[in-house]
N, C-alpha and C positions, 0 to 999 in steps of 0.2 A: 264755599268749601271750608271746613274746619281744619285749622292747623294746630297740631299738638305742640305742647311746650318743648318736647324733645326735638322736633324738627326746626324750632326757632333758634335753638342753641347754636353757637358757633361750633364748627367741627375742627378737631385737631388736625394740624398739617403733618405731612410725612416727615418734614424736617424736625418738628417737635417730637414726634414719636421716635425718630432715629436718635435724637439727642438724649432723650430720656432712657432709651434702651441701652445706649452706650454707657451712661452713668450707672445704670442698674447693674451692668456687667462688670464695670471696673471699680465702682464705688470710689471714684477719684475724678475730679473735674479735669485736671490736666491730662491724665492718661486717656480719659474718654474723648476729650477734644482732639488729641493727637490721633486716636484710632479712627475717627471719621473725618479728619481733615477740616476741622472747624476751630475757630479761635475760642479760647476759653470764655471770654465775655459773651460771645454769640451763643455758645452752648448753654451757659447759665441763663441767658435771657430766653432761650427756646424752652428750657425746662420750666422756668417761671411762667411763661405764657401758657404752657400746657396745663400747669396746675390751675391757672386762672380759668382756662377754657373748661376744664373738667370740674372745677369747684372742689377739689380735694388737694390735700397736701401729700406729695409723693415722696419727698425726701426729708430727712432730719439732718440739718446741717450743723456741724460744730466747727470749731477752729482747727481741729485736727483730722476729722474724717467725715465721710458722708455715709449715712445709713438710709435704707429704704424704710418708709413708714409702713404700717400694716396695709394701708390702701395701695402704697407703691409696690409692695410685693405682689399683690394680686394683679394690679394693672400692668406690671412689667411683663407678665406672661402673655397678656392680651396684646401688648404692644409688639412683642417679638412675633406673635402669630400673624399680626397684620403685616408687618414688614416682610415676613417670609412669603405670605400670599402675594404681596406686591412684587416681590422678586420672581415668584413663579409666573405671575402675569406677564412681566417683562420678558422672561425667558420664552414663554409661549408665543408672545408677539414676535420675538426674534425668529422663532421657528417658522411661524406663518409667513414672515417676509421672505424666508429662504425657499426657493422653489423645490417642489417635489419632496416636501417633508410633511409630517403630520398625517392625519387620516384622510383617505380617499375612499368614499363609499360608492362602489361600482355595482350597478344593477345589470344583470344579464338575463336574456330570455333562455328558456330551457333548450331550444333547438340551436343555440349557439354555444352555450356554456361548455359542454363536454369536448367540443372540437376546437374552440379557439382559446379557451383558458390556459392550456399548456403554453401556448405562445405568449399570451399576455403575462402570465406569471413569471415566465423565464425572462422576458424583457424587463419587467419591473425589478426583479431580483438582481439582474446584472447591471442595469443602467441607473435605477433609482432605488438604491438600497435603503435610504432613509425614509422612503414612502411607506406608510402603513396602509396597505391595500386591503379593504374589507369588501368581500364579494357577496352579493345577494342575488339568488336565482329566483325570478318571479316572472309571471306572464306580463305581457306588454301593458295592459291596463293598470296593473298594480305598480309597475315600474314608473309609468308616467305620473301616477298619483304621488309616488314617493319623490320624484324629481320636483314637482311643482310645490310640494309642501316642505321641501328641504330635508326630507329623511334620507334622500340619496343625492349624490353630487354629480354623477355621470352615468350614462346608460350605454350599453352595447346591445344593439337590437336591429331588427329589420325596419327599413324605411321605404317610402316616405310616411311620415307621421301626420303631417298637415295640422299640427297643433300650435296655436299662437303661444309665444313666449318660450319656444324651444328651438334651439339651433342645432342643425344636423351637420356632422363632420364625416362625410362619406369615406369609407375605407376600401370596399371592394364590391364587385358584382360576382355572383357565382351561379352556374347553371343548375337546373334540376335534372335529375336522371330518373329513369323508370326502373324500379326494382320489381322483379317478377319471381315466381317460383320456377323450379326446374320444369322443363317441358313446355313452358308457355311459348306461344308462337313469336312473341316479341322479345323474349329473353335473349340477352347478349347481342342484340342487333344495334347497328348504327343507322342514323338517318331516319329515325322513326318520326312520321308526321304527327303534328299535334292533334290532327283530326282523329287519330287512333284512340284518343282519350274519350271519345263519344260513346264507345261501346264497352269500355273496361269496367270491371268491378273494382272501384278505387277505394282503398282503405285510407282513412284520414285520422288525424289527431282529434281529441275532444274539442268542443267549443271553448273559446278563450285563447287558443294558440293562434298566433298570427300565421304560422305555417299552414294551418287548415284553411284560413281565408285566402292565402295566396294560391293554394292548390285549387280551390273552388273558382278563383278568378281565372286560372289557367284553363280550367274545364269550360268556363263560359266563353273564353276567347276561342276555344276549339269548336264552339258551336253546340255545347251540351248545356241544356237548360234545366234538366231535372237534377235533383240532388243525388249524387252518385254514391252516397254514404249509407251503408247498411251496418257496418262494424267500425267502431272507433277505438282509440287507445289513448292512454294518458301520456305516453312518451314514445320516442322514436324506437327505442330498443324493443318494446312490446309490439309496436306496429310492424317492424321488420320480421319478428318471429311469427306474427299472424300470416305474413306473406309466405314465409318459408313453409308454413303449414298448409298452404294452398287455398287460403280464404280469399285471396285477391291479389292486387298489385298496389304499389304506392309510389309516391314521388319523394325523393330525398335530395336535399342540397348536396353539392359535390363534397363539401367539407365533412359531411357526415358519413359518406359512403365507406371509406376504409374502416372506420371504427365499427359501424353497424353491420356491414355485410360479412365481415370476417367471423361473426359469431355463429354462422351456419354455413354448411356446404350445400344447402339446398336453395340457393339464391342465384339469380342472374341479373346483370345490370345492362340496361339498354339506354342508348343515347339519342336525343332528338335531333332532327335536322336543324340546321342554322336558319334563323336565329332561335336558339333554344330558349325555353322559358327560364327566367332568371329571378333572383332576388338580390336586393342591395342591402349591405350591412354597414352600419355607421355608428359612431359615437354621437350621443345627444347630450346637450347641456342646456341650462337655463340661459335665456337671453340676458346679457349683462352679468354673467357669472364672474365673481371676483377673481377666479383662477383661470379665466378664459385662455390666457397665453399658455399656461401649463397644459391645458387640455388640447390646445392646438398642436403643441409640441409633441404631446403623447400620441396624438392621431398620426402625425408624420412619422414618428418612430415605429408605430404599429404597422403602418403601410409597408415599410421596409421589412419588418420582421415577418410579415405574412406572405411575402413573395414566394416562398417555397411551396405554399399550399396551392391547390388547384382552383385558383380564383383569378379574377382580373382586377388588379390593384388600381385604384382611382387616384387622380390628382386632386388637389384642393379645389379646383374649379368645377369638378363634376357634381 
């Protein structure tokens, strides 16, 4: 390996830069030494050492005053910039050490974001006002890629993920309900058996949405082997409007029902017999995440904040 002459040189110390910057500001050794809490001989020695390290004369010394040399005038600007950046580095480190400060990049799946984000944002605003929450809505595969590469810090999504290197912090379970058009024989009913899904024209989200995969799993559990999908949609709002138009029925998580079904008066909601098909929502973080304790505290606070919703909040052991 070739080492350049520049890399072989000694590097100036922060103490030397601080001493020189003080002299450049005050143009007086005694005043500069007092300003940074250093003895005058130590200050003079630090500036002399910096001149030796850099190989240039920084000051013109006379018996009556101190002047910056042309090189000193140019390098004083650089020295101040270095010291300012070091100060900013220390301030940022202090902010990082303080919990719930700085940026938190949260990834959320589309079938959760519209229904849980109001609660999440209210919690962060009220309890963690110094936290810079940045929200990214993406499908599960993209969120997991973002988490593993460090683009995202924390995820809010359906589990289980079964992915090495990812820790799940369960928040709640929620039931699925059957949404039908007016006049459908199962519309508005309670105690619907899962087996009814074998014969229904079920409308689902496009491929890539975990909610689609969960609905297909529910159909398979009900004994339906063929693909029930003839029409798909990119989002739940469109899916529900297709149902209102009489194209079929769909499955909605309970947290989405109030928002999505109030868009039309041509919808009915049916409920399955117990145990109803469910999904589990959790926070997910990298194994060994530096902010693990913060994320665990946030999960606990979220569980409490989510209790008014139609979900079954889970404990940390679930």
